[in-house]
Each structure stands twice: as structure tokens, then as C-alpha cells.
C-alpha positions as CSV (number, residue, x, y, z in Angstrom):
1,M,0.0,0.0,0.0
2,W,1.3,3.5,-0.8
3,D,2.9,5.9,1.6
4,Y,1.2,9.3,1.7
5,N,2.8,12.6,2.6
6,K,-0.2,13.7,4.6
7,K,-3.5,12.3,5.8
8,E,-5.5,14.4,3.4
9,D,-3.7,12.7,0.4
10,V,-5.4,9.3,0.9
11,P,-8.1,8.6,-1.7
12,W,-10.7,7.8,0.9
13,Y,-10.1,10.8,3.2
14,S,-13.3,12.5,2.2
15,F,-15.2,9.4,3.5
16,K,-13.3,9.2,6.8
17,N,-16.4,9.8,8.9
18,D,-18.3,7.1,7.0
19,I,-15.9,4.2,7.4
20,I,-16.8,2.0,10.4
21,E,-14.8,-1.2,9.8
22,L,-11.6,-2.1,8.0
23,Q,-10.8,-5.6,6.9
24,L,-7.8,-5.7,4.6
25,P,-7.4,-8.5,2.1
26,D,-4.5,-11.1,2.1
27,S,-3.1,-9.4,-1.0
28,I,-1.9,-6.5,1.2
29,S,1.6,-6.8,2.6
30,S,2.2,-3.3,4.0
31,I,0.2,-0.3,5.2
32,G,1.6,3.0,4.1
33,K,2.2,6.2,6.1
34,Y,-1.1,8.0,7.0
35,A,-3.1,5.3,5.1
36,F,-6.0,5.1,7.6
37,S,-5.4,8.1,9.8
38,D,-8.3,10.1,11.2
39,L,-10.9,7.3,10.7
40,S,-12.8,8.5,13.8
41,Q,-15.8,6.2,13.3
42,V,-13.9,2.9,12.9
43,T,-15.0,0.3,15.5
44,Q,-12.9,-2.6,14.2
45,I,-9.7,-3.1,12.2
46,V,-8.7,-6.6,11.0
47,L,-5.3,-7.0,9.4
48,P,-4.3,-10.2,7.5
49,Q,-1.3,-12.2,8.5
50,T,0.4,-11.1,5.2
51,I,1.2,-7.7,6.7
52,T,5.0,-7.2,7.1
53,A,5.1,-3.4,7.7
54,I,2.9,-0.6,9.0
55,G,3.9,2.9,8.2
56,D,4.1,5.9,10.5
57,Y,0.8,7.4,11.6
58,A,-1.1,4.7,9.6
59,F,-3.8,4.6,12.2
60,S,-3.4,7.9,14.1
61,G,-6.6,9.5,15.0
62,C,-8.6,6.2,14.9
63,K,-10.7,6.1,18.0
64,L,-11.2,2.4,18.6
65,A,-13.1,1.7,21.8
66,K,-10.4,-0.7,23.0
67,F,-7.1,-2.0,21.6
68,S,-8.6,-5.5,21.1
69,D,-10.7,-4.0,18.3
70,L,-7.4,-4.0,16.3
71,R,-6.8,-7.5,15.3
72,L,-3.7,-8.8,13.6
73,E,-4.0,-12.3,12.6
74,Q,-1.3,-14.6,13.9
75,T,1.9,-13.8,12.0
76,D,5.6,-14.0,12.3
77,K,6.1,-11.8,9.2
78,L,5.6,-8.3,10.8
79,L,9.0,-6.7,10.4
80,R,8.3,-3.0,10.9
81,L,5.7,-1.2,13.1
């Protein structure tokens, strides 16, 4: 997934208040900088075991009710967080 220079650059930023759940497909191996920042309505994020890197500020501003709402499927491939 691309790195973005600022959160306003992500293609879905104008929908940030409408997105309530993220479930990324197995075809994703990395999450770029600012990719999902400011998704204030998200209640659950599910990341596949194929994720090897998560960029800076990728989820900043996401207001999950609790950390357990962020699920990373069992993996030994995550190299950079």
C-alpha cells in the first residue's frame, strides 16, 4: 500500500467519517504512512497475516473503543511497526 505525505492525500479521506470497519485482504503486505489516519468512526480493524510493515501514523486518530478492536491475525512476518 502506498505511503502518503499527509493524511489528506489518501483517496478515501473524504469518506473518513463514514468508514466504520476495515478488513484488509490477504493481497496487502504493507500499510503506508497515513493510510488510515483520522478514521474517527472505525470500530474494528482486521489486518491479515500477510502484513509485514505498518507505516508511521497509519492509524493515528482512529478512535477504537479498545485495543482489542485492532486484530492482527497470527503472524511472524511483521517486520516494521
